[in-house]
C-alpha positions in Angstrom: -17.2 -64.3 -10.7 -14.3 -62.0 -9.2 -14.6 -58.1 -9.6 -11.8 -56.4 -10.6 -10.7 -53.6 -8.5 -11.4 -50.1 -9.2 -8.7 -48.6 -11.8 -8.9 -45.2 -9.8 -9.6 -44.7 -6.0 -10.0 -41.4 -4.7 -10.8 -41.1 -0.7 -11.3 -37.7 1.1 -9.4 -35.6 -1.3 -8.9 -31.9 -0.1 -7.6 -29.7 -2.5 -6.1 -26.1 -1.7 -4.8 -23.7 -4.4 -3.8 -19.8 -3.8 -3.5 -17.7 -7.1 -0.5 -16.0 -8.0 -0.3 -12.2 -6.3 0.6 -10.5 -3.4 -2.8 -10.4 -1.2 -4.0 -13.7 -2.7 -5.5 -16.4 -0.2 -5.5 -20.2 -0.5 -9.0 -21.5 -1.6 -10.4 -25.1 -1.2 -11.3 -26.2 -4.5 -12.1 -29.9 -3.4 -13.8 -31.1 -0.3 -13.7 -34.3 0.9 -14.3 -36.1 -2.6 -14.3 -39.8 -3.0 -14.8 -41.3 -6.2 -14.3 -45.4 -8.1 -13.6 -45.5 -11.5 -14.2 -49.1 -12.4 -12.1 -50.4 -15.5 -13.8 -50.1 -18.9 -16.3 -47.9 -17.2 -17.4 -44.0 -18.4 -17.9 -41.7 -15.6 -19.8 -38.6 -16.7 -18.5 -35.4 -14.1 -21.1 -32.5 -14.5 -21.1 -29.5 -12.7 -20.8 -25.5 -13.2 -17.6 -23.8 -13.8 -15.8 -23.1 -10.7 -17.4 -26.8 -9.0 -13.9 -28.5 -9.2 -14.4 -30.9 -11.9 -11.1 -29.9 -14.1 -9.1 -29.8 -10.5 -10.3 -33.5 -9.8 -8.8 -34.4 -13.4 -5.3 -32.7 -12.8 -5.0 -34.5 -9.8 -5.6 -37.9 -11.2 -3.0 -37.1 -13.9 -1.0 -35.8 -10.9 -0.6 -32.1 -13.1 -1.9 -29.8 -10.8 -0.4 -26.5 -11.6 2.9 -25.5 -9.3 2.1 -22.0 -9.2 -1.1 -22.4 -7.5 1.0 -23.7 -4.4 -1.4 -26.8 -4.3 -1.9 -28.4 -0.7 -3.3 -31.9 -1.3 -4.4 -34.4 1.6 -6.1 -37.8 0.7 -5.6 -40.8 -1.0 -5.5 -41.0 -4.9 -4.5 -43.9 -6.2 -4.5 -44.8 -10.1 -3.6 -47.9 -11.6 -1.6 -48.8 -8.4 0.3 -45.8 -8.2 0.0 -43.5 -5.4 0.0 -40.4 -6.9 0.2 -37.9 -4.1 3.3 -39.6 -3.2 5.1 -40.6 -6.3 8.3 -39.4 -7.9 8.2 -37.4 -10.8 9.5 -40.5 -12.7 6.9 -42.7 -11.7 4.2 -40.2 -12.8 5.8 -39.9 -16.0 6.0 -43.3 -16.5 2.3 -43.8 -15.6 1.1 -40.9 -17.7 2.8 -42.5 -20.6 1.6 -46.2 -20.2 -1.6 -46.1 -18.8 -3.4 -42.7 -19.3 -4.5 -40.6 -22.0 -5.7 -36.9 -21.4 -7.9 -35.1 -23.8 -8.3 -31.3 -23.4 -10.8 -28.5 -24.4 -8.5 -26.7 -26.6 -6.5 -28.9 -28.8 -4.2 -25.4 -29.2 -3.3 -25.7 -25.6 -1.7 -29.1 -26.2 -0.6 -28.9 -29.4 2.9 -27.8 -30.3 1.8 -24.7 -32.6 5.9 -24.7 -34.6 5.4 -28.5 -35.1 3.9 -30.0 -38.0 1.0 -32.5 -36.7 3.5 -35.4 -38.3 6.6 -34.4 -36.1 4.0 -34.5 -32.8 2.3 -37.9 -33.6 5.7 -39.6 -34.5 6.6 -38.2 -30.9 3.7 -39.8 -29.5 3.9 -43.3 -31.2 7.5 -43.6 -32.4 6.5 -44.8 -36.0 5.6 -42.6 -39.0 3.2 -45.4 -40.0 1.5 -46.0 -37.2 0.7 -42.4 -36.6 -1.0 -42.2 -39.9 -2.9 -45.2 -39.2 -4.3 -43.7 -36.0 -5.1 -40.5 -37.7 -7.0 -42.7 -39.9 -8.5 -44.7 -37.0 -10.0 -41.3 -35.2 -11.5 -40.4 -38.9 -8.8 -37.4 -40.0 -9.0 -37.7 -44.0 -6.2 -37.9 -46.3 -3.9 -38.5 -42.8 -1.1 -39.0 -44.7 -1.3 -35.1 -46.1 -2.4 -34.1 -42.8 0.8 -35.2 -41.3 2.6 -32.1 -43.0 0.1 -29.2 -41.9 0.7 -27.6 -38.9 -2.0 -27.1 -35.9 -3.7 -23.7 -37.1 -4.2 -25.4 -40.6 -6.8 -27.6 -38.9 -10.3 -26.8 -38.1 -11.2 -27.4 -34.5 -12.7 -30.9 -34.9 -9.5 -32.2 -36.8 -7.5 -30.8 -34.3 -9.6 -32.5 -31.5 -9.1 -35.6 -33.5 -5.6 -35.4 -33.7 -5.3 -34.8 -29.6 -7.5 -38.1 -29.2 -5.2 -39.9 -31.9 -2.2 -38.9 -29.4 -4.1 -39.8 -26.3 -4.8 -43.3 -27.3 -1.5 -44.0 -29.1 -0.3 -46.0 -26.0 -3.4 -47.6 -25.4 -4.3 -46.3 -22.2 -6.0 -47.6 -19.2 -8.1 -44.7 -18.5 -8.8 -41.3 -20.8 -9.3 -38.3 -19.2 -11.5 -36.1 -21.3 -11.8 -32.5 -20.3 -14.8 -30.7 -22.3 -13.7 -32.3 -25.2 -16.3 -31.1 -27.3 -17.8 -27.7 -25.6 -16.9 -25.5 -28.8 -17.6 -28.1 -31.4 -20.2 -28.6 -33.8 -23.1 -30.7 -32.9 -21.9 -33.2 -35.9 -18.6 -33.3 -35.0 -19.8 -33.4 -31.4 -21.3 -36.5 -32.1 -18.7 -38.2 -34.1 -16.1 -37.2 -31.4 -18.6 -39.0 -28.9 -19.2 -42.0 -30.7 -15.4 -42.2 -31.3 -14.5 -42.2 -27.9 -17.6 -44.7 -26.9 -15.8 -47.0 -30.1 -12.4 -46.6 -28.2 -13.4 -47.7 -25.0 -14.9 -51.0 -26.3 -12.0 -51.6 -28.7 -9.2 -50.6 -25.6 -11.7 -51.8 -23.1 -10.6 -48.2 -21.2 -12.4 -46.4 -18.7 -13.2 -42.5 -19.6 -13.6 -40.0 -16.8 -15.8 -37.4 -19.1 -15.5 -33.9 -17.7 -18.4 -31.5 -18.9 -21.0 -28.8 -18.1 -23.3 -30.3 -20.3 -26.0 -33.0 -19.3 -26.5 -33.7 -22.5 -23.3 -34.8 -23.6 -22.6 -37.0 -20.3 -25.7 -38.6 -20.9 -25.0 -39.5 -24.3 -21.6 -41.6 -23.3 -21.7 -42.5 -19.8 -22.4 -45.3 -17.7 -22.5 -42.9 -14.5 -22.8 -39.4 -14.0 -21.5 -38.0 -10.7 -22.3 -34.2 -10.2 -20.5 -31.9 -8.2 -20.9 -28.3 -6.9 -18.5 -26.1 -5.1 -15.9 -28.8 -4.5 -18.3 -31.6 -3.1 -20.0 -34.5 -5.0 -24.0 -33.8 -4.5 -25.0 -36.5 -6.2 -24.3 -39.7 -8.4 -26.0 -42.7 -10.4 -26.7 -44.3 -13.3 -27.8 -41.9 -16.3 -31.6 -42.8 -15.9 -31.8 -42.0 -12.9 -29.9 -38.6 -12.6 -31.5 -37.4 -16.0 -35.3 -38.4 -15.2 -35.3 -39.0 -11.1 -32.7 -36.8 -9.9 -32.6 -36.3 -6.3 -30.7 -33.5 -5.5 -31.8 -29.7 -5.5 -28.5 -28.6 -7.4 -29.3 -31.6 -10.1 -32.6 -30.4 -10.6 -31.8 -26.6 -11.5 -28.9 -28.1 -13.8 -31.5 -30.0 -15.8 -34.2 -27.7 -16.0 -31.6 -24.8 -17.1 -30.5 -26.9 -20.0 -31.5 -25.9 -23.8 -33.2 -28.4 -25.4 -35.3 -29.1 -28.2 -38.4 -29.2 -25.8 -37.3 -25.8 -24.7 -40.6 -23.5 -24.5 -39.5 -20.5 -27.3 -42.3 -18.3 -26.1 -41.0 -18.2 -22.2 -37.8 -17.4 -21.0 -35.5 -20.0 -19.4 -34.8 -20.4 -15.9 -32.5 -17.8 -14.4 -30.0 -18.9 -11.8 -26.7 -17.5 -10.5 -23.5 -19.4 -10.0 -24.4 -20.4 -6.8 -27.5 -22.0 -8.2 -29.7 -19.5 -6.3 -32.3 -17.1 -8.5 -30.6 -13.6 -9.1 -32.5 -11.3 -7.0 -33.2 -8.1 -9.1 -35.7 -6.0 -11.2 -34.3 -7.6 -14.2 -35.0 -11.0 -13.7 -38.6 -9.6 -12.5 -39.0 -7.8 -16.0 -37.7 -11.1 -17.9 -39.9 -13.4 -16.0 -42.8 -11.4 -16.8 -42.3 -11.3 -20.4 -43.5 -13.8 -23.7 -42.1 -13.6 -26.6 -44.9 -14.0 -29.9 -43.9 -15.4 -33.1 -42.5 -12.4 -35.4 -44.4 -11.2 -38.5 -42.8 -8.7 -41.2 -44.3 -5.3 -40.8 -46.1 -4.7 -43.9 -44.1 -2.4 -46.4 -40.9 -2.4 -43.9 -37.4 -2.1 -46.0 -35.0 -5.4 -45.0 -32.8 -5.0 -41.9 -30.1 -6.5 -43.8 -30.1 -7.5 -47.6 -27.5 -9.7 -48.7 -26.9 -10.5 -52.1 -24.4 -12.9 -54.2 -21.9 -13.2 -51.4 -18.5 -15.0 -52.8 -15.4 -15.0 -50.7 -12.1 -17.1 -51.1 -9.3 -17.5 -48.8 -5.9 -18.3 -49.8 -4.8 -22.0 -48.0 -1.7 -21.9 -49.6 0.6 -20.7 -52.6 -1.3 -23.1 -54.8 -4.6 -23.6 -53.1 -7.4 -21.8 -52.0 -10.6 -22.2 -50.3 -14.0 -21.1 -51.2 -15.8 -20.1 -48.3 -19.1 -18.5 -49.2 -20.4 -19.3 -53.0 -23.0 -16.8 -53.8 -25.0 -17.0 -50.7 -27.9 -14.5 -51.0 -30.4 -13.5 -48.1 -32.5 -10.9 -46.1 -33.4 -10.3 -42.5 -36.5 -8.5 -41.7 -36.7 -5.7 -39.3 -36.8 -6.8 -36.1 -36.6 -10.4 -37.6 -34.0 -12.9 -36.1 -32.0 -15.2 -37.9 -29.9 -18.0 -36.9 -27.2 -19.6 -38.9 -26.3 -23.3 -38.6 -23.9 -25.8 -40.4 -20.4 -27.7 -39.3 -17.2 -25.8 -38.7 -15.7 -24.4 -42.3 -19.3 -23.6 -43.7 -19.2 -20.2 -43.6 -21.3 -19.1 -41.1 -19.1 -16.9 -39.2 -17.2 -15.4 -42.4 -21.0 -14.0 -43.4 -21.0 -12.4 -39.9 -17.6 -10.8 -40.5 -18.5 -9.4 -43.9 -21.7 -8.2 -42.9 -20.0 -6.5 -39.6 -17.6 -5.0 -42.1 -14.6 -7.1 -40.5 -14.2 -9.0 -43.8 -14.6 -7.8 -47.6 -16.2 -10.2 -50.1 -14.9 -10.9 -53.3 -18.2 -10.1 -55.1 -21.6 -9.4 -54.0 -23.3 -7.0 -51.7 -24.7 -6.0 -48.3 -27.2 -3.6 -47.6 -28.3 -2.3 -44.3 -31.0 0.2 -43.2 -29.5 3.4 -43.6 -32.0 4.9 -40.6 -30.3 2.6 -38.1 -26.6 2.5 -36.3 -23.9 0.5 -38.3 -24.0 -3.2 -37.6 -22.6 -4.3 -34.0 -20.9 -7.7 -33.1 -20.7 -9.7 -29.8 -18.3 -12.1 -29.7 -18.2 -15.8 -27.9 -15.5 -14.0 -25.8 -16.8 -10.8 -24.1 -13.7 -10.7 -22.1 -11.6 -10.2 -25.7 -13.6 -7.7 -27.3 -13.7 -5.3 -24.3 -10.6 -3.4 -23.5 -9.3 -4.6 -20.3 -8.1 -1.5 -18.7 -10.9 1.1 -19.4 -13.7 1.3 -17.2 -17.5 0.5 -18.2 -18.1 4.3 -18.3 -15.9 4.9 -20.7 -16.2 1.9 -22.8 -19.8 3.1 -23.3 -19.0 6.6 -23.7 -16.5 5.7 -25.9 -19.2 4.0 -28.0 -21.7 7.3 -28.2 -19.2 9.1 -29.1 -18.1 7.1 -32.2 -21.6 7.4 -33.2 -21.4 10.8 -33.1 -23.9 11.3 -29.8 -23.6 14.5 -28.3 -22.0 14.6 -24.7 -25.1 16.1 -23.1 -27.0 13.1 -23.8 -24.6 10.6 -22.7 -25.2 9.9 -19.1 -28.8 9.5 -20.0 -28.2 6.8 -22.5 -25.7 5.0 -20.5 -28.2 4.5 -17.8 -30.7 3.2 -19.6 -28.3 0.6 -21.7 -27.4 -0.6 -17.9 -31.1 -0.6 -17.1 -31.8 -3.0 -20.0 -28.9 -5.6 -19.3 -29.7 -5.4 -15.7 -26.2 -3.7 -14.3 -26.2 -1.3 -11.1 -24.7 1.8 -11.7 -21.6 1.6 -9.5 -20.2 -0.8 -12.5 -19.4 2.4 -14.5 -16.3 3.1 -12.3 -15.1 -0.8 -12.7 -12.5 -1.6 -15.0 -13.5 -4.2 -17.4 -10.8 -7.0 -16.4 -12.2 -6.8 -12.9 -15.8 -8.0 -14.1 -17.3 -11.4 -13.8 -18.2 -13.3 -17.0 -21.6 -12.7 -16.7 -21.0 -8.7 -16.3 -18.6 -8.8 -18.9 -21.3 -10.5 -21.2 -23.9 -8.0 -20.0 -21.4 -4.9 -20.8 -20.8 -6.1 -24.2 -24.5 -6.5 -25.0 -25.0 -3.0 -23.7 -22.1 -1.4 -25.7 -23.7 -2.9 -28.8 -27.1 -2.0 -28.2 -26.6 1.3 -26.6 -27.1 2.9 -30.1 -29.8 0.8 -31.6 -27.7 -1.1 -34.9 -28.9 -1.7 -38.1 -28.4 -5.7 -36.8 -27.0 -7.0 -33.5 -24.3 -9.8 -34.6 -23.8 -12.5 -32.4 -20.9 -14.9 -33.0 -21.2 -18.2 -31.1 -22.0 -16.1 -27.7 -23.2 -19.5 -25.6 -21.0 -22.1 -27.0 -18.4 -22.2 -24.1 -21.0 -21.3 -21.2 -22.5 -23.6 -18.4 -26.2 -24.1 -19.3 -27.3 -21.7 -16.3 -24.9 -18.9 -17.9 -26.3 -19.6 -21.5 -29.6 -19.6 -20.5 -29.2 -16.2 -18.7 -27.8 -14.7 -22.0 -30.3 -16.2 -24.1 -32.8 -14.4 -22.0 -30.9 -11.1 -22.1 -30.6 -11.3 -25.8 -34.2 -12.1 -26.1 -35.2 -9.2 -23.9 -33.0 -7.0 -25.8 -34.9 -7.5 -28.7 -38.3 -7.4 -26.9 -36.9 -3.8 -25.2 -35.4 -2.3 -28.4 -37.1 -4.3 -31.3 -33.5 -4.6 -33.1 -32.9 -7.5 -35.5 -30.4 -10.3 -34.8 -28.2 -12.5 -36.6 -27.0 -15.3 -34.6 -24.4 -18.0 -35.6 -24.3 -21.3 -33.4 -23.6 -24.8 -34.0 -26.1 -25.3 -31.3 -29.5 -26.3 -33.2 -31.5 -26.0 -29.5 -30.1 -22.5 -29.1 -31.4 -21.8 -32.7 -34.9 -23.0 -32.2 -34.9 -20.7 -29.2 -33.6 -17.5 -30.4 -34.5 -17.4 -33.8 -37.5 -16.8 -36.1 -36.0 -18.2 -39.0 -33.1 -20.7 -39.8 -30.6 -20.8 -42.5 -28.7 -24.0 -42.7 -25.1 -23.6 -44.4 -23.0 -26.4 -45.9 -19.6 -25.8 -47.8 -20.0 -22.1 -48.4 -24.1 -22.4 -49.5 -27.2 -22.3 -47.9 -28.9 -25.7 -48.3 -32.2 -25.1 -46.2 -34.0 -22.1 -44.6 -37.4 -21.6 -43.3 -39.0 -20.9 -39.9 -37.3 -22.6 -36.5 -39.8 -24.7 -35.6 -40.4 -26.1 -39.0 -36.9 -26.6 -39.9 -36.2 -28.5 -36.2 -39.7 -30.5 -37.0 -39.5 -31.2 -40.2 -36.2 -30.6 -42.5 -36.1 -31.8 -45.8 -32.6 -31.9 -46.3 -30.4 -35.3 -45.5 -27.5 -33.0 -44.3 -30.0 -30.8 -42.1 -31.8 -34.1 -40.5 -28.5 -35.1 -39.9 -27.8 -31.8 -37.6 -30.6 -32.1 -35.6 -30.1 -36.0 -35.2 -26.8 -35.1 -33.9 -28.2 -33.0 -31.0 -27.5 -34.7 -27.9 -30.6 -34.7 -25.6 -31.0 -37.7 -23.9 -33.1 -36.1 -20.8 -36.1 -36.3 -23.9 -34.9 -39.8 -24.7 -34.9 -41.3 -21.5 -38.3 -39.9 -20.6 -39.7 -41.1 -24.4 -38.2 -44.4 -23.4 
């Protein structure tokens, strides 16, 4: 039987990009990549941020950013077309007829000023076909959704619209670049199942670009591991996940947070290079153990929430009840995770406790003797004034809380020690910090005056495994050092189990189940909770159990 030739072939691909700017230098981001994608095959392309995954995907699409002045050598053939020499007209035809693409953030691809229907008809050429495709990818009430704008859809629904547009032309290859990164576990599973179904239905290939080995293992036939612009290992899913040969792959698997991770010990900590951090903080963290939290006799709760109700107007005639009489307490020093699907009301609770939203009815009471609640956002950079120096950011927080100026230096230095930052960082503007440094500064700023409760809104959802592990270790270390209470909103039950003493499960604005973290994961009572636990991609465990 004849074996069909690869649909996409990459040989000795080298790509240099130059960042815009006066003093910028060319950087080699791909260093001799060779790869085949066979018809009907799903290839999982994994590696940390900066490894070159997305650049490889953009090269296959012939869509490298011109502002970065790409210099490309080697060979790239897709569907019989030489991508590196093809004319713009030929590439437009190739993308229209044979390629589909799904990016991480649909809002960067969907036109915010156009209704969904207009964009779908532009892709399909037919209103009825557009409605049929939306229904096919699981968009409820597809005819009605045609009339809304992208911002009126949840993240999961926007991603489904993007998939519908990607498959409109029945492509031979779908390039999916981190399509599930910020989605909750049930929607993530639905998107992965959908891509698998479309692959079988269309007999198309899929290049799944992801930093999550669990996602790759869930859908891929073969995994390709990239590091610093090179392929370091590739092979079948079972071989890569259970018998990795390269040290870097072994580290990626070791740092992945799963339902099996040890709750009493810190996770392995690595720098972007893959090497362990060599500083005092890591030594302190690695020596820590995390005992089971017990309420102190007679201690008042850190936060008491009673009968919270919140309604949002969706249009002139329709409203959405985000919270419906929610009540709970968080003990002094306790960590509580709130989990649930997008739209369940998790972040609304967090914002009301933080004072960023006002409830229609109900009350929030925090310990009067502690500082006000403090928030750590998913994107730390967005919460730090970019032109302010780190020292100014920390001093500003102290001033707002009424701390005398004579105490500032000691407080600031102690906060830097807790998060493992050198004094030299005080003179650096926040926009000049690395992602990991920004997260540490955000945590230092939040904890420099111990708050009544530290509020964390998905701070690890878009991070590589190594950085997520570092941030989780740092949060647990802060709790250990400062003894603060914490409320952690996440769509990742593996993270919730690891960082929380207790888990609250929310659905449609109400708490449907709550209990000790281990108990909720191991013995969920409600079917909804069982579905959430069952949706967690954990192929490493599955392969070993098999």
